[in-house]
Structures are given as C-alpha cells and as structure tokens.
Residue frames as qw, qx, qy, qz and C-alpha x, y, z in Angstrom:
[[0.042, -0.571, 0.804, 0.160, 118.57, 136.88, 162.63],
 [0.518, 0.068, 0.843, -0.130, 116.50, 133.72, 162.81],
 [0.621, 0.663, 0.261, -0.326, 114.45, 134.90, 159.80],
 [0.276, 0.773, -0.504, -0.270, 117.61, 135.47, 157.75],
 [0.230, -0.328, 0.916, 0.032, 118.91, 132.00, 158.56],
 [0.586, 0.339, 0.697, -0.237, 115.55, 130.48, 157.61],
 [0.531, 0.773, -0.001, -0.348, 115.39, 132.45, 154.37],
 [0.133, 0.657, -0.713, -0.208, 118.93, 131.33, 153.43],
 [0.379, -0.107, 0.915, -0.082, 118.13, 127.71, 154.31],
 [0.624, 0.529, 0.496, -0.289, 114.90, 127.75, 152.25],
 [0.433, 0.801, -0.261, -0.321, 116.66, 129.41, 149.31],
 [0.058, -0.511, 0.850, 0.115, 119.50, 126.87, 149.45],
 [0.511, 0.123, 0.831, -0.183, 116.99, 124.05, 149.63],
 [0.611, 0.675, 0.236, -0.341, 115.13, 125.37, 146.61],
 [0.294, 0.749, -0.531, -0.265, 118.35, 125.63, 144.63],
 [0.245, -0.313, 0.917, 0.012, 119.30, 122.07, 145.53],
 [0.607, 0.350, 0.660, -0.271, 115.92, 120.86, 144.26],
 [0.526, 0.753, -0.115, -0.378, 116.55, 122.37, 140.83],
 [0.284, 0.622, -0.701, -0.205, 118.33, 120.41, 138.13],
 [0.772, -0.153, 0.595, -0.161, 119.38, 116.84, 138.52],
 [0.359, -0.098, 0.817, 0.441, 119.94, 114.12, 135.93],
 [0.566, 0.578, 0.101, -0.579, 118.31, 115.04, 132.68],
 [0.736, 0.186, 0.587, 0.282, 118.24, 112.75, 129.69],
 [0.054, 0.643, -0.305, -0.700, 120.02, 114.59, 126.89],
 [0.785, 0.514, 0.338, -0.068, 118.74, 114.03, 123.39],
 [0.395, -0.495, 0.494, 0.595, 121.88, 113.66, 121.30],
 [0.532, 0.467, 0.612, 0.354, 120.06, 113.44, 117.98],
 [0.020, -0.612, 0.083, 0.786, 120.93, 116.45, 115.90],
 [0.659, 0.687, 0.298, -0.074, 119.50, 117.44, 112.59],
 [0.442, -0.354, 0.452, 0.689, 122.14, 117.62, 109.94],
 [0.320, 0.517, -0.265, -0.749, 122.00, 119.20, 106.56],
 [0.173, 0.142, -0.905, -0.362, 121.92, 115.73, 104.99],
 [0.026, -0.325, -0.931, 0.163, 118.85, 114.64, 106.93],
 [0.149, 0.721, 0.476, -0.481, 116.77, 117.81, 106.66],
 [0.387, 0.436, 0.472, 0.661, 115.88, 119.33, 103.32],
 [0.079, -0.667, -0.263, 0.693, 115.76, 123.09, 103.42],
 [0.449, 0.684, 0.437, 0.374, 114.31, 125.16, 100.64],
 [0.334, -0.365, -0.021, 0.869, 116.45, 128.28, 100.24],
 [0.331, 0.816, 0.290, -0.376, 114.76, 131.36, 98.84],
 [0.657, 0.488, 0.291, 0.495, 115.57, 132.25, 95.27],
 [0.382, -0.298, -0.017, 0.875, 117.81, 135.29, 94.85],
 [0.227, 0.872, 0.391, -0.189, 115.80, 138.47, 94.16],
 [0.540, 0.411, 0.140, -0.721, 115.19, 140.05, 91.57],
 [0.508, 0.415, -0.589, -0.472, 116.08, 137.44, 88.90],
 [0.911, -0.153, 0.178, -0.339, 115.17, 134.27, 90.87],
 [0.565, 0.503, -0.649, 0.081, 118.60, 132.60, 90.62],
 [0.874, -0.451, 0.126, -0.128, 119.69, 129.62, 92.72],
 [0.351, -0.628, 0.672, 0.174, 122.97, 127.87, 93.49],
 [0.358, 0.386, -0.759, -0.382, 124.41, 125.39, 91.00],
 [0.181, -0.041, -0.983, -0.006, 122.41, 122.16, 90.64],
 [0.108, 0.498, 0.722, -0.469, 119.17, 123.74, 91.84],
 [0.031, 0.422, 0.508, 0.750, 116.28, 125.52, 90.16],
 [0.194, 0.031, 0.349, -0.916, 113.85, 128.16, 91.40],
 [0.276, -0.369, -0.828, -0.320, 110.42, 126.62, 92.02],
 [0.386, -0.771, -0.448, -0.235, 107.69, 128.74, 93.53],
 [0.100, -0.897, 0.236, -0.359, 110.25, 131.18, 95.07],
 [0.701, -0.562, 0.440, -0.004, 112.34, 128.33, 96.65],
 [0.307, 0.597, -0.715, -0.194, 115.51, 126.68, 95.35],
 [0.904, -0.085, 0.351, -0.228, 115.00, 122.94, 94.82],
 [0.481, -0.288, 0.740, 0.371, 117.15, 120.12, 93.37],
 [0.433, 0.429, -0.414, -0.675, 117.02, 120.10, 89.59],
 [0.882, 0.139, 0.388, -0.228, 115.20, 117.18, 87.93],
 [0.319, -0.335, 0.734, 0.497, 117.47, 115.01, 85.73],
 [0.413, 0.279, -0.475, -0.725, 116.50, 114.42, 82.11],
 [0.220, -0.062, -0.969, -0.089, 115.44, 110.87, 82.97],
 [0.520, -0.460, -0.244, -0.677, 112.59, 112.21, 85.12],
 [0.837, -0.406, -0.362, 0.062, 113.70, 110.04, 88.08],
 [0.206, -0.878, 0.333, -0.277, 115.42, 111.63, 91.10],
 [0.320, 0.449, -0.796, 0.250, 118.44, 110.06, 92.81],
 [0.423, -0.173, 0.679, -0.574, 116.10, 108.91, 95.59],
 [0.110, 0.141, 0.960, 0.217, 114.19, 106.82, 93.03],
 [0.245, 0.641, 0.569, -0.453, 111.12, 109.02, 93.18],
 [0.408, 0.611, 0.470, 0.490, 109.62, 110.69, 90.12],
 [0.208, 0.078, -0.056, 0.973, 110.23, 114.40, 89.66],
 [0.059, 0.703, 0.598, -0.380, 107.59, 116.78, 90.95],
 [0.264, 0.491, 0.352, 0.752, 106.30, 119.77, 89.03],
 [0.134, -0.307, -0.386, 0.860, 106.01, 123.19, 90.65],
 [0.270, 0.719, 0.491, -0.411, 103.16, 125.63, 90.24],
 [0.228, 0.765, -0.252, -0.548, 105.07, 127.38, 87.45],
 [0.897, 0.415, -0.073, -0.135, 105.66, 124.06, 85.57],
 [0.203, 0.709, -0.662, 0.135, 109.31, 123.65, 86.64],
 [0.924, -0.146, -0.352, -0.026, 110.23, 120.00, 87.40],
 [0.054, -0.693, 0.582, -0.423, 112.24, 119.38, 90.58],
 [0.666, -0.059, -0.730, 0.143, 113.32, 116.66, 93.03],
 [0.549, -0.733, 0.072, -0.394, 112.60, 116.40, 96.72]]
C-alpha cells in the first residue's frame, strides 16, 4: 500500500511540474505577408487570373511598364516569362 501511495504522489508531482506559463507567439503568417507560389495547372500550365506560369509556379504577372507594384523591376523566369515577386 505504501508503494502505491508513493507512486501516486510521484506521478502527481511529475504532472504538476509539467506546463506552466508559456510565452505564446501571437504572430501569424497571413496570405498578405507570405508569398506562395502555386503550382501551374497540369497539363496546359494555366494559372488563376492576374498570374502567369513561370518555371511550373504561378507568379504575379509583370505590367507592361516593367515595374511591379512594389517598385521593383520585373524578374524573368527560366523560360523567358517576366513576373513580379
């Protein structure tokens, strides 16, 4: 009986030692802050409106001015397709 009481006490003590105050990181990645390259649709490499297929990923289309909305110049993919990041 004494062993059982000791085992329960030790188990309870171990459980009480777990947890506690933990600093929670409330920063969450949102779609606006993280660019994700979606795969082009197989077999004809199509992408959603406003994007182009560059090296098998859908990227923002480059405007005719050659300057993206971020102010950066358009990049050119391996297949020669201009796109914005």
